[in-house]
Each structure stands twice: as structure tokens, then as C-alpha cells.
C-alpha positions in Angstrom: 53.3 99.4 -87.2 50.3 101.7 -87.7 50.3 105.3 -86.5 49.3 105.5 -82.8 45.7 106.2 -81.9 45.9 107.3 -78.2 42.2 106.4 -77.7 42.1 103.0 -79.5 42.1 100.8 -76.4 40.1 103.2 -74.3 36.3 103.5 -74.1 36.4 106.8 -76.0 35.3 106.9 -79.6 36.6 110.2 -80.9 35.0 111.6 -84.1 33.3 108.6 -85.7 31.9 109.5 -89.1 28.1 109.1 -89.2 26.5 108.2 -92.5 22.7 108.5 -92.0 20.2 106.4 -93.9 17.5 108.9 -94.7 13.9 107.9 -95.1 12.6 109.3 -98.4 9.0 109.8 -97.0 9.6 111.3 -93.5 13.0 112.8 -94.0 14.2 111.2 -90.8 17.7 109.6 -90.5 19.0 106.5 -88.9 22.5 105.1 -88.1 23.8 102.3 -85.8 27.1 102.6 -84.0 29.5 99.7 -83.5 30.8 100.3 -80.0 28.1 99.7 -77.4 26.6 100.0 -74.8 26.9 103.8 -75.3 27.0 106.0 -72.2 24.2 108.4 -73.1 25.4 111.4 -71.2 28.8 111.3 -73.0 27.3 111.3 -76.6 27.6 114.4 -78.9 27.1 115.0 -82.6 28.7 117.7 -84.6 27.2 118.5 -88.1 27.3 121.2 -90.7 23.6 122.4 -91.1 22.9 125.0 -93.7 26.6 126.0 -93.8 26.8 126.3 -90.0 28.6 123.8 -87.8 26.3 122.9 -84.9 26.9 120.6 -81.9 24.2 118.4 -80.4 24.5 116.7 -77.0 22.6 113.9 -75.3 21.1 113.9 -71.8 20.8 110.8 -69.5 17.7 109.7 -71.4 19.3 109.8 -74.9 17.5 112.9 -76.1 19.6 115.0 -78.5 19.4 118.8 -78.3 21.5 121.8 -79.0 23.1 123.5 -76.0 20.5 125.6 -74.2 17.6 124.1 -76.1 14.9 121.6 -74.8 13.6 120.7 -78.3 14.9 117.2 -79.2 16.2 116.6 -82.7 16.5 112.8 -82.2 17.5 110.1 -79.8 20.4 107.8 -79.1 19.9 104.4 -77.5 22.5 102.5 -75.4 22.5 99.8 -78.1 23.9 102.4 -80.6 20.8 103.1 -82.6 20.7 106.8 -83.6 17.3 108.2 -84.7 17.3 111.7 -86.2 13.8 113.3 -86.4 14.9 116.8 -87.4 14.9 116.8 -91.2 17.5 119.7 -91.4 19.9 117.6 -89.3 19.2 114.5 -91.3 20.1 116.3 -94.5 23.3 117.7 -92.9 26.9 117.0 -94.1 30.1 116.1 -92.3 28.4 114.5 -89.3 30.7 113.1 -86.6 30.0 111.6 -83.2 32.0 111.5 -80.0 31.0 109.3 -77.2 32.1 106.7 -74.6 30.9 103.2 -74.4 30.8 100.7 -71.5 33.8 98.4 -72.0 33.5 96.8 -68.5 29.9 95.5 -68.5 29.4 91.7 -68.7 26.2 89.6 -68.3 25.9 88.3 -64.8 24.7 84.9 -66.2 27.5 84.8 -68.8 24.9 84.6 -71.5 26.0 86.6 -74.6 22.7 86.1 -76.5 20.9 89.3 -77.4 18.1 90.5 -75.0 15.6 93.2 -74.6 15.8 95.8 -71.8 12.7 98.0 -71.9 12.4 99.5 -75.4 16.1 98.8 -76.2 17.5 95.7 -77.8 21.1 94.7 -76.8 23.1 92.4 -79.0 24.9 89.8 -77.0 28.3 90.6 -78.7 28.0 94.2 -77.5 29.1 93.1 -74.0 32.5 91.8 -75.3 33.0 94.5 -78.0 36.6 95.5 -77.3 39.3 96.7 -79.8 41.6 94.1 -81.3 45.1 94.3 -82.9 45.1 92.5 -86.3 48.3 90.7 -87.4 48.4 89.6 -91.0 50.9 86.9 -92.1 51.4 86.5 -95.8 53.8 84.9 -98.3 56.0 86.8 -100.7 57.4 84.6 -103.5 61.1 85.3 -104.4 62.9 83.9 -107.4 66.6 83.2 -107.4 68.6 84.3 -110.4 71.8 82.6 -111.5 75.1 84.6 -111.9 77.8 82.6 -113.7 81.4 83.5 -114.6 84.3 81.6 -116.0 88.1 81.7 -116.1 90.4 80.5 -118.9 94.1 80.3 -118.8 97.1 78.6 -120.5 98.9 75.7 -118.9 102.2 77.2 -120.0 101.4 80.6 -118.6 100.4 78.9 -115.3 103.8 77.0 -115.3 105.8 80.2 -116.2 104.1 82.1 -113.4 104.8 79.4 -110.9 108.5 79.2 -111.9 109.0 83.0 -111.8 106.9 84.0 -108.7 105.9 80.8 -106.9 102.2 82.0 -107.3 99.4 79.7 -108.4 97.4 80.9 -111.4 94.3 79.0 -110.5 94.3 80.4 -106.9 94.7 84.0 -108.3 91.8 83.6 -110.7 89.6 81.9 -108.1 90.1 84.8 -105.7 89.4 87.4 -108.3 86.3 85.9 -109.7 84.8 84.9 -106.3 85.6 88.5 -105.1 83.8 89.9 -108.2 80.7 87.8 -107.6 80.6 88.8 -104.0 81.1 92.5 -104.8 78.2 92.3 -107.3 75.9 91.0 -104.6 76.9 93.9 -102.3 76.5 96.5 -105.1 73.1 95.1 -106.2 71.8 95.2 -102.6 73.2 98.7 -102.0 71.8 100.3 -105.2 68.4 98.7 -104.8 68.1 99.9 -101.1 69.2 103.4 -102.2 66.7 103.5 -105.1 63.8 102.3 -102.9 64.5 104.4 -99.8 61.1 106.1 -99.1 61.0 107.3 -95.5 60.6 110.9 -96.8 62.0 113.2 -99.5 65.8 113.1 -99.8 67.7 115.3 -97.4 70.6 117.5 -98.5 73.7 119.1 -96.9 76.2 121.4 -98.5 80.0 121.2 -98.0 80.1 125.0 -98.3 80.2 126.5 -94.7 78.4 129.7 -93.8 80.3 132.9 -93.2 82.3 132.8 -90.0 81.5 129.1 -89.4 84.5 127.0 -88.3 85.1 123.6 -90.0 84.4 121.7 -86.8 81.0 123.5 -86.3 80.2 123.0 -90.0 80.8 119.2 -90.0 78.9 118.9 -86.7 76.0 120.5 -88.6 76.2 117.4 -90.9 75.8 115.2 -87.9 72.6 117.1 -87.0 71.2 116.5 -90.5 72.0 112.8 -90.3 70.2 112.6 -86.9 67.2 114.3 -88.4 67.3 111.9 -91.4 67.3 109.0 -88.9 64.2 110.4 -87.2 62.5 110.5 -90.6 62.6 106.7 -90.6 61.2 106.7 -87.1 58.4 109.0 -88.1 57.6 106.8 -91.1 57.8 103.4 -89.4 56.6 104.6 -85.9 59.2 102.3 -84.3 62.7 102.3 -85.7 65.6 104.8 -86.1 68.5 104.3 -88.5 71.5 102.3 -87.2 73.8 102.5 -90.2 74.7 104.7 -93.2 76.0 103.6 -96.6 77.7 106.5 -98.4 79.6 107.2 -101.6 83.3 107.9 -101.3 83.1 111.8 -101.0 80.0 111.7 -98.7 81.8 109.2 -96.5 84.9 111.5 -96.4 82.7 114.3 -95.1 81.1 112.1 -92.4 84.5 111.0 -91.2 85.2 114.6 -90.4 82.5 114.7 -87.7 83.9 115.2 -84.2 84.1 111.9 -82.3 84.1 109.6 -85.4 85.9 106.3 -84.7 87.8 104.7 -87.6 87.6 101.0 -88.2 91.0 100.9 -90.0 89.7 98.8 -93.0 91.5 100.8 -95.7 92.7 97.7 -97.7 89.3 96.0 -97.9 88.1 95.8 -101.5 84.7 97.0 -102.6 82.2 98.2 -99.9 83.7 98.4 -96.5 83.0 99.4 -92.9 84.7 102.8 -92.4 83.9 103.3 -88.7 81.3 104.5 -86.3 79.7 107.9 -85.8 79.0 109.4 -82.4 75.9 107.7 -81.0 76.8 104.3 -82.5 75.6 104.6 -86.1 77.9 102.5 -88.4 79.3 104.1 -91.6 79.9 102.0 -94.7 81.7 103.4 -97.8 80.8 102.1 -101.3 81.7 102.8 -104.9 78.3 101.4 -105.9 76.6 104.8 -105.3 77.5 108.3 -106.7 80.4 110.0 -104.8 78.0 112.3 -102.9 75.0 110.0 -102.5 74.1 108.1 -99.3 71.2 106.5 -97.5 70.5 105.6 -93.9 68.8 102.3 -92.9 67.6 100.1 -90.0 68.9 96.5 -89.8 67.6 94.0 -87.2 68.5 90.4 -86.4 64.7 89.7 -86.2 63.2 88.7 -89.6 59.9 90.2 -88.7 61.6 93.6 -88.4 63.4 93.4 -91.8 63.1 96.0 -94.5 64.5 93.8 -97.2 65.6 90.2 -97.7 68.8 88.8 -99.3 68.0 85.2 -100.0 71.1 83.2 -101.1 70.1 79.9 -102.9 73.5 78.7 -103.9 76.7 80.2 -102.5 79.6 81.1 -104.8 80.5 77.6 -106.1 83.3 76.3 -108.3 82.2 73.9 -111.0 85.6 72.3 -111.3 88.5 72.8 -113.6 88.6 71.3 -117.2 91.8 70.8 -119.1 91.8 70.4 -122.9 94.4 69.0 -125.4 95.3 72.5 -126.6 96.9 73.2 -123.1 94.0 75.4 -122.0 92.4 75.3 -118.6 88.8 76.4 -117.9 86.9 76.7 -114.6 83.4 78.0 -114.1 81.9 79.7 -111.1 78.3 80.5 -110.2 76.1 81.9 -107.5 72.3 82.1 -107.2 70.3 84.4 -105.0 67.2 86.6 -104.8 66.6 90.0 -103.3 63.3 91.6 -102.4 62.2 94.8 -100.6 59.4 94.5 -98.0 59.4 97.9 -96.2 60.9 100.9 -98.0 60.0 103.1 -95.1 63.1 101.8 -93.2 65.5 103.7 -95.5 66.1 107.4 -96.0 68.3 108.7 -98.8 70.3 111.9 -99.0 72.9 113.8 -101.0 75.8 116.1 -100.2 76.2 119.2 -102.3 79.9 119.6 -103.3 81.7 122.8 -102.2 
């Protein structure tokens, strides 16, 4: 989303830069504006002439003069042709124009071919010259990488474990290796999002309270800083605010102290986990992939067009089957394949908490 121009769809052209083409012989200047037909009485030029900023205005006939003067320095035609006859103005710098154009006029006969009206030539397209919104669709190639692991164990060890504990060695190893591969996916995504976060410069908050500040008030100050960080994303993207936080263990502990925090009771979940929800609905995730006091905020949507990054699984975590050899050893391979790519780093804002 581009930054908003409040006049883009209106008939006001506010401060268009004018680059005059100056005739080497006469010293006169010429320029043609895009948005036409121009309403002559609304046209004005501002230019720096001999170090002084001067404004020139047009009358209903397109004659350009300074305020209070009757001596014309040039003309502006409805078709957008600007002719500057004053050589000082033609040699000026930083020339900008402000005007309104007629965005309602159409030909009665529907003919958009250019025509001549008196001394002025109208291009046919000028009668349908309205602003457009451009949408670009492109392709970003992503390449999946393979992540393999393997498990090796003794048949006798497996038998002994089964006899002693009724546990299956193969099931234990499968759970551990699959869990490791899944955690690596999480950690890679988290670390890359944190590294790329670019909504603004990182924000900081100190665990050390001010003199006379109660703990509750101090931790609610952290909530204020997190809200401000969320608005950094909105300022950068012009559309979105953060809806989740991923924090290191100590940063997460501080955020859980904010008044109104709702715990998700996921203490025994390995790796990164949902810790709970902050007042206002922002979800908090705890991870060991970041430094203890590091964190970042982000925006996540269910709409692919609004995504800031893409995790692209090509092959899920898959077992390649167990192989038994004559030396009573068992082997089983596991692999996954996926790609990850960032498309909009402005949807992420990083921060750090300064330890007390």
C-alpha cells in the first residue's frame, strides 16, 4: 500500500514540479502538463527567481502575472501548454504548479479524437484523463531445501527396553527426530523474521522502574511501548497493526506481568509455544530461538496477498522406512523439504528489553 495522497482522486494537482524547456535564442520556456483541461483561474506557479520565492497566478484568460501586477510573464492554455515569456522566470529554479483540471467534461458526440477550439488544441485523451490505481502481479521463485536426519539403534537394546519398560524404541526415536525437524522449521522462521523486521528502528524498554513507580504501573508501561511498536508497523505499511508477538524467555516473562494478561496454560509444550494473550487480543509466543530479552511483533493474515513472508512446505516430515542389517542394527531415515522467503519486512517490528 502506498502512502495516502488525499488529493490523488480529486481534480486538484498540488505542487507538480515544472521542468521548463528553455529556447536558447529567445530565453522563453515551455512545459506541458498531463492533467487537462486546466481550469485557468485556479492555476498558480511558485518559483525561486534571483533567490526570492515568487508566486504567479492566472486569470480567466490564462495570463500569468504576479499579485497586483498587470504585466504578463507567460500564458497557460486549457490543454496544459505553459509558455513563459519572462526570461528571468524561465531561468528560475524550483518551479512548482498548483491547479485544478476538469475531470467531469466529456465530448457530447463521444468522440475522443483531438480537436481544435480557437487557438487551443485539445487531445482526445484529455477528456478521460483520470487517476488510476496500478496493481502489479509478479512471480518470486522459491527453492526448497532438503533437511534429512537418521536414527540408528540396536535390536537387543530395543528388546531390553521393551522388556523392562514396555516402551517401543522406534516410536521414541521417531517422536524425537520428527519433533527436532519441526522445531528447526519453527526456529528458522522465527530467527529470519526477527532479523528482517524493518518497520522502524528497534524499540527498547527497561526492566528497571523509575523512582516511586509501582510494579503494576511499570509493567503497564511495557504495554504502552508494545502498542507503540504495533503502530510502527501501521505507519510503515499504511494498513496493518501487529496481531502477535514472539519473545525470548525473559522478555516473555516480563510481558506476562502486564495487567489483564490471559495465560494459555501450555507449559509442557516443547520448543516455541503460545503463552497467552495480551489485553487487546495480541497473542504472545515464547521461544528459545531468540535471545532471552529479544522480541518482535508481526502481522499475520489468512489472505496470501497480505502476507509478509511465506513458509512453503514441499515435503512434510517423512519416514523413509526402517532397515535391519545382519549385525542386529536398525536404521531409519527422516527428511523434510521446504522453502521460506520474505516479501514485506515492513510487517515486522523488533525490540529488546534491557535487564534490570
